[in-house]
VOTI-272184 format. One line per 3 residues: number of its first residue (from 1); for each residue z, y, x of C-alpha. Coordinates in pm, 1 decimal. Example, Ala and Ser with C-alpha at 12.3 -4.5 7.8 and 13.67 -1.06 7.14 Angstrom:
BEGIN
1	780.0,-450.0,1230.0 | 714.0,-106.0,1367.0
END
This chain:
BEGIN
1	29026.0,-10715.1,2564.0 | 29344.1,-10559.5,2673.0 | 29700.5,-10506.4,2406.7
4	29812.7,-10120.9,2454.4 | 30139.2,-9950.5,2275.7 | 30014.6,-9643.0,2077.5
7	30198.3,-9308.9,2085.9 | 30345.7,-9160.0,1763.4 | 30139.2,-8913.6,1583.7
10	30325.9,-8593.3,1542.3 | 30101.5,-8453.3,1256.5 | 30092.8,-8804.8,1038.9
13	30334.1,-9092.2,931.3 | 29920.7,-9322.8,853.4 | 29755.1,-9023.6,1013.3
16	29364.4,-9104.2,985.8 | 29229.0,-8786.1,1046.2 | 29185.3,-8663.3,653.8
19	28907.1,-8981.8,624.7 | 29095.3,-9225.2,430.5 | 29017.9,-9496.4,700.1
22	29259.5,-9753.8,783.2 | 29181.9,-9921.2,1133.8 | 29221.7,-10278.7,1216.4
25	29131.1,-10618.1,1433.9 | 28734.8,-10621.3,1358.7 | 28551.2,-10765.4,1647.9
28	28617.6,-11017.7,1961.7 | 28761.9,-10964.4,2320.7 | 28521.0,-10925.9,2604.8
31	28762.0,-11033.8,2844.2 | 29114.5,-10972.1,3023.7 | 29192.9,-10592.5,3129.5
34	29286.2,-10567.8,3487.2 | 29560.4,-10268.8,3621.2 | 29313.8,-10129.8,3901.0
37	29287.8,-9815.5,3818.0 | 28882.1,-9697.6,3884.3 | 28717.8,-9343.6,3842.8
40	28585.2,-9296.3,3514.1 | 28247.8,-9494.9,3481.8 | 27957.2,-9290.5,3524.2
43	27739.4,-9223.3,3186.6 | 27400.2,-9109.0,3114.0 | 27204.8,-8747.1,2995.0
46	27473.8,-8513.2,2843.4 | 27240.1,-8478.5,2546.9 | 27333.3,-8885.4,2453.3
49	27626.6,-8973.4,2616.3 | 27921.8,-8745.1,2655.6 | 28292.8,-8734.6,2731.0
52	28561.0,-8608.7,2468.2 | 28903.6,-8494.0,2462.9 | 29173.7,-8433.4,2233.2
55	29069.4,-8031.7,2195.1 | 28686.8,-8103.8,2108.9 | 28698.8,-8405.7,1900.1
58	28686.9,-8247.1,1601.6 | 28323.0,-8077.0,1698.8 | 28189.4,-8345.0,1909.9
61	28261.0,-8621.9,1685.3 | 28352.4,-8520.8,1360.9 | 28115.3,-8254.1,1304.8
64	27801.8,-8410.2,1515.5 | 27844.4,-8740.1,1275.3 | 27742.3,-8522.5,1014.8
67	27393.5,-8474.8,1171.1 | 27356.2,-8756.3,1369.1 | 27594.6,-9110.0,1417.8
70	27822.5,-9040.0,1676.3 | 27978.8,-9392.5,1848.8 | 28344.8,-9329.0,2001.2
73	28398.9,-9553.2,2290.7 | 28797.3,-9548.7,2344.3 | 28872.8,-9632.9,2721.7
76	29117.7,-9611.3,2996.6 | 29070.7,-9613.8,3359.4 | 29309.9,-9967.3,3410.1
79	29087.3,-10143.7,3131.6 | 28880.3,-10391.6,3293.8 | 28645.7,-10486.7,2938.4
82	28567.1,-10118.3,2937.7 | 28407.0,-10076.0,3243.2 | 28174.6,-10381.6,3183.3
85	28121.8,-10249.6,2837.6 | 28068.4,-9849.4,2882.0 | 27705.1,-9892.5,3096.7
88	27599.7,-10177.0,2779.2 | 27665.9,-9910.3,2561.4 | 27511.7,-9651.6,2725.4
91	27209.0,-9871.8,2787.3 | 27138.2,-9914.3,2391.2 | 27193.4,-9558.5,2316.2
94	26977.5,-9439.1,2506.8 | 26739.7,-9700.6,2403.6 | 26784.6,-9569.2,2063.6
97	26600.7,-9192.7,2171.5 | 26854.1,-8998.2,2049.5 | 26942.5,-9179.7,1672.4
100	27270.6,-9238.2,1779.8 | 27514.5,-9055.3,2017.7 | 27799.9,-9207.8,2220.3
103	28127.1,-9016.6,2288.6 | 28385.0,-9136.8,2502.6 | 28755.9,-9079.9,2532.4
106	29036.5,-9199.4,2767.7 | 29315.3,-9286.9,2525.4 | 29534.8,-9173.7,2803.3
109	29483.6,-8861.3,2791.0 | 29447.9,-8858.1,2422.1 | 29802.1,-8985.7,2249.0
112	29714.9,-8820.2,1909.0 | 29403.8,-8941.4,1858.2 | 29485.2,-9303.3,1976.9
115	29756.6,-9290.6,1728.3 | 29563.9,-9143.4,1436.1 | 29279.6,-9441.9,1511.7
118	29580.4,-9685.5,1541.4 | 29433.9,-9796.6,1845.4 | 29635.4,-10116.8,1965.7
121	29371.2,-10304.8,2188.8 | 29109.0,-10150.3,2440.7 | 28797.2,-10098.4,2449.2
124	28756.0,-10032.7,2086.9 | 28442.4,-9840.5,1980.4 | 28407.2,-9675.0,1635.5
127	28107.3,-9535.5,1449.6 | 28119.1,-9227.8,1294.0 | 27871.3,-9115.6,985.7
130	27929.0,-8831.6,775.2 | 28234.3,-8687.0,898.8 | 28380.2,-9043.7,869.0
133	28483.5,-9376.7,1054.2 | 28234.5,-9652.7,876.6 | 28271.1,-9960.7,1127.1
136	28447.9,-10065.6,1408.9 | 28443.8,-10346.1,1666.5 | 28708.4,-10437.4,1928.5
139	28586.4,-10582.5,2277.4 | 28325.7,-10603.8,2534.1 | 28053.8,-10726.6,2324.4
142	27698.3,-10802.0,2504.7 | 27389.7,-10609.2,2420.3 | 27273.4,-10829.9,2152.2
145	27568.9,-10793.1,1931.3 | 27614.5,-10417.3,1987.8 | 27248.4,-10420.8,1866.2
148	27308.2,-10589.6,1527.5 | 27597.0,-10330.6,1495.8 | 27364.8,-10057.9,1511.5
151	27139.2,-10183.4,1307.2 | 27332.0,-10262.2,1033.1 | 27417.7,-9899.7,1003.7
154	27088.4,-9678.4,1126.5 | 26887.8,-9888.6,877.6 | 27064.0,-9731.6,604.4
157	27008.7,-9392.3,740.9 | 26688.5,-9171.7,717.6 | 26503.5,-9118.1,1061.5
160	26592.8,-8764.8,1137.3 | 26353.1,-8496.5,998.9 | 26269.1,-8690.0,633.5
163	26296.5,-8541.4,310.9 | 26637.9,-8711.0,279.8 | 26759.4,-8515.8,544.6
166	26634.8,-8196.4,446.6 | 26725.0,-8242.4,66.8 | 27123.1,-8340.9,152.0
169	27150.2,-8008.5,475.8 | 26966.0,-7763.1,130.6 | 27284.2,-7964.0,-66.9
172	27526.6,-7891.1,155.6 | 27442.8,-7538.6,234.6 | 27405.5,-7480.5,-153.2
175	27683.6,-7295.0,-338.2 | 27609.1,-7345.2,-698.5 | 27762.5,-7675.3,-765.4
178	27460.2,-7759.7,-1017.8 | 27163.3,-7660.1,-727.1 | 27393.6,-7924.4,-515.3
181	27363.5,-8164.5,-801.4 | 27046.4,-8113.3,-869.1 | 26932.1,-8156.8,-515.0
184	27140.7,-8481.0,-433.1 | 26977.8,-8583.7,-733.3 | 26639.5,-8581.5,-574.8
187	26754.9,-8728.5,-240.9 | 26792.0,-9060.9,-504.8 | 26448.3,-8967.3,-641.9
190	26307.2,-9049.6,-250.9 | 26562.0,-9324.8,-187.2 | 26721.8,-9469.2,-487.1
193	26997.7,-9639.9,-255.4 | 27119.4,-9403.6,-32.0 | 27453.3,-9449.6,-20.2
196	27584.3,-9127.3,92.6 | 27433.0,-8987.1,-209.9 | 27517.8,-9228.2,-472.5
199	27941.0,-9199.2,-340.8 | 27883.8,-8793.7,-299.1 | 27708.1,-8765.7,-669.3
202	28033.8,-9024.9,-792.4 | 28271.7,-8755.7,-644.5 | 28129.6,-8481.2,-805.2
205	28114.1,-8681.6,-1155.4 | 28514.1,-8792.0,-1094.7 | 28566.0,-8457.7,-1031.2
208	28430.4,-8316.5,-1402.2 | 28560.4,-8587.1,-1541.6 | 28256.1,-8795.7,-1605.1
211	28368.7,-9115.0,-1488.8 | 28176.6,-9358.0,-1649.5 | 27851.0,-9171.9,-1482.2
214	28065.6,-9199.9,-1144.1 | 28135.5,-9567.6,-1214.9 | 27763.4,-9622.5,-1288.6
217	27652.3,-9469.1,-966.0 | 27930.6,-9653.3,-750.1 | 27748.1,-9979.7,-909.1
220	27457.7,-9902.1,-743.7 | 27603.6,-9862.3,-383.6 | 27493.6,-10155.0,-189.1
223	27806.2,-10367.1,-72.8 | 27732.1,-10359.8,264.7 | 27724.0,-9982.8,306.9
226	28025.1,-9901.7,26.4 | 28304.4,-9868.9,360.0 | 28604.3,-9742.4,264.9
229	28543.7,-9449.6,55.3 | 28356.5,-9686.3,-215.7 | 28733.3,-9837.5,-314.7
232	28896.9,-9474.6,-285.6 | 28609.3,-9343.8,-552.2 | 28714.5,-9686.8,-734.2
235	29049.0,-9612.3,-704.9 | 29036.3,-9211.3,-806.3 | 28797.2,-9367.2,-1086.5
238	29113.8,-9573.5,-1223.4 | 29347.1,-9270.4,-1218.3 | 29118.2,-9049.3,-1385.4
241	29086.5,-9306.3,-1680.8 | 29463.3,-9313.1,-1720.9 | 29694.5,-8994.9,-1811.0
244	30032.7,-9060.9,-1682.8 | 30275.2,-8957.6,-1954.9 | 30512.6,-8658.4,-1959.4
247	30419.1,-8279.5,-2011.9 | 30384.3,-8068.3,-1715.4 | 30544.0,-7770.3,-1850.8
250	30847.6,-7976.8,-1948.6 | 30865.8,-8104.9,-1548.1 | 30751.3,-7722.9,-1443.2
253	31110.9,-7620.5,-1626.3 | 31307.8,-7907.5,-1520.1 | 31234.8,-7819.9,-1176.8
256	31299.6,-7482.7,-1197.1 | 31591.8,-7547.7,-1339.4 | 31710.2,-7860.9,-1070.2
259	31490.2,-7833.9,-755.9 | 31617.1,-8199.7,-673.9 | 31490.2,-8374.7,-1004.8
262	31276.7,-8568.6,-842.7 | 31177.6,-8754.4,-1114.8 | 31017.8,-8453.9,-1272.0
265	30850.4,-8373.8,-926.2 | 30679.3,-8763.3,-916.9 | 30598.1,-8691.2,-1316.7
268	30433.4,-8360.4,-1253.1 | 30261.1,-8478.7,-940.6 | 30116.6,-8792.3,-1135.1
271	29993.1,-8522.6,-1369.8 | 29805.4,-8284.6,-1145.5 | 29635.7,-8632.0,-942.0
274	29549.3,-8718.5,-1290.2 | 29328.6,-8346.4,-1280.8 | 29239.6,-8391.9,-972.1
277	29474.0,-8115.9,-806.7 | 29560.7,-8356.7,-521.5 | 29695.9,-8054.0,-295.9
280	29945.3,-7924.8,-577.0 | 30038.1,-8340.0,-590.3 | 30090.3,-8329.9,-252.3
283	30333.4,-8031.5,-257.6 | 30547.2,-8190.7,-494.7 | 30577.3,-8517.0,-311.6
286	30676.7,-8303.5,1.0 | 30906.8,-8112.5,-146.1 | 31068.1,-8421.1,-284.0
289	31067.6,-8599.6,126.5 | 31198.8,-8247.1,255.5 | 31498.9,-8229.7,-0.4
292	31636.7,-8601.7,-28.5 | 31823.4,-8742.6,290.1 | 31860.1,-9113.9,133.9
295	31720.6,-9279.1,394.8 | 31693.8,-9584.5,85.9 | 31375.6,-9785.1,128.3
298	31383.9,-9777.3,-251.2 | 31496.1,-9400.3,-284.2 | 31328.4,-9125.8,-347.8
301	31238.2,-8993.6,16.2 | 31066.8,-9319.5,112.3 | 30891.3,-9378.9,-198.7
304	30735.5,-9020.6,-207.4 | 30634.4,-9095.9,178.8 | 30471.2,-9414.9,22.1
307	30285.5,-9253.6,-291.9 | 30165.8,-8959.8,-38.3 | 30002.6,-9244.2,231.2
310	29859.9,-9411.9,-88.8 | 29710.8,-9066.6,-243.8 | 29560.6,-8941.1,133.0
313	29386.9,-9250.9,158.7 | 29168.7,-9171.3,-221.9 | 29190.7,-8774.2,-193.1
316	28851.2,-8627.9,-116.3 | 28982.1,-8315.2,-1.3 | 29003.9,-8381.8,383.6
319	29187.1,-7984.3,405.9 | 29424.4,-8098.6,147.8 | 29468.6,-8435.9,338.9
322	29492.6,-8287.5,690.5 | 29764.2,-8028.7,551.9 | 29954.4,-8296.8,370.2
325	29969.9,-8575.3,647.4 | 30092.2,-8262.6,893.5 | 30385.9,-8149.3,661.5
328	30487.4,-8477.1,563.3 | 30478.7,-8605.9,936.5 | 30700.5,-8305.1,1032.5
331	30933.5,-8334.3,772.3 | 31010.9,-8698.4,849.9 | 31083.0,-8629.4,1216.3
END
């Protein structure tokens, strides 16, 4: 395992591709990296194992993982353990016959993704499912441990072409919210423990203010299938149960009279989050970051940054989070 410095992501102060994901040590090393600069390793068929770059990361990893789990192998040409791990990953993925894909990214050529994933050591392998990272390991693990790592997650997923897949696909394509929820309910009729569906329905219940139903759905999610999304949804339930003090109209009037009334912006943002309008809340706190030039750690600017980072982690609107992170990064630089 080789320790490496990360470059700063220009789009975010605490970036995670809008996926509510915090990286940290989660595996064991498989040897020390060497400085020899070999060519990129040779890998298998393009449909199962392929290279990705920053340009096609979203399509080939995030979007692809909506249909089939994707392992992202973060490597570099100078990393010795990366060279030993690559063929093992290829062997395991090919043996699974399409149940998982292997995407490889050269971290030297992907500074923004390296920063967003907070890569500190390589090889790092991240598993993406449903457009989100759900687990990871660091170091050149042996084949048996890699299979155990994958089995833990693949065992929770229905086989391709199953009724669950078809129902979830139909739900994703439905334009009527009631129809979407009905289709997701059918998924639970087939598989009452389907974690992603339980959390999808919980998120929808939170959005319409039915926090009791949301809490009951989240209680049904198996502990080993909860990932980072589960605690984020619990935090949203907590926010929805506790209305912040103040009146939105009064806060808006104060802001109209004084654009630097940061207390009013915080109050309005808290009410907007309570009502589920994260996008509007982000805008209020981004204005604080933009307008307040005080660098005091306890000042309004830093408080707004910390609050934004906390809300980014629980917001279910990935587009709003991505936009918020991008502007936060620009305003802080």
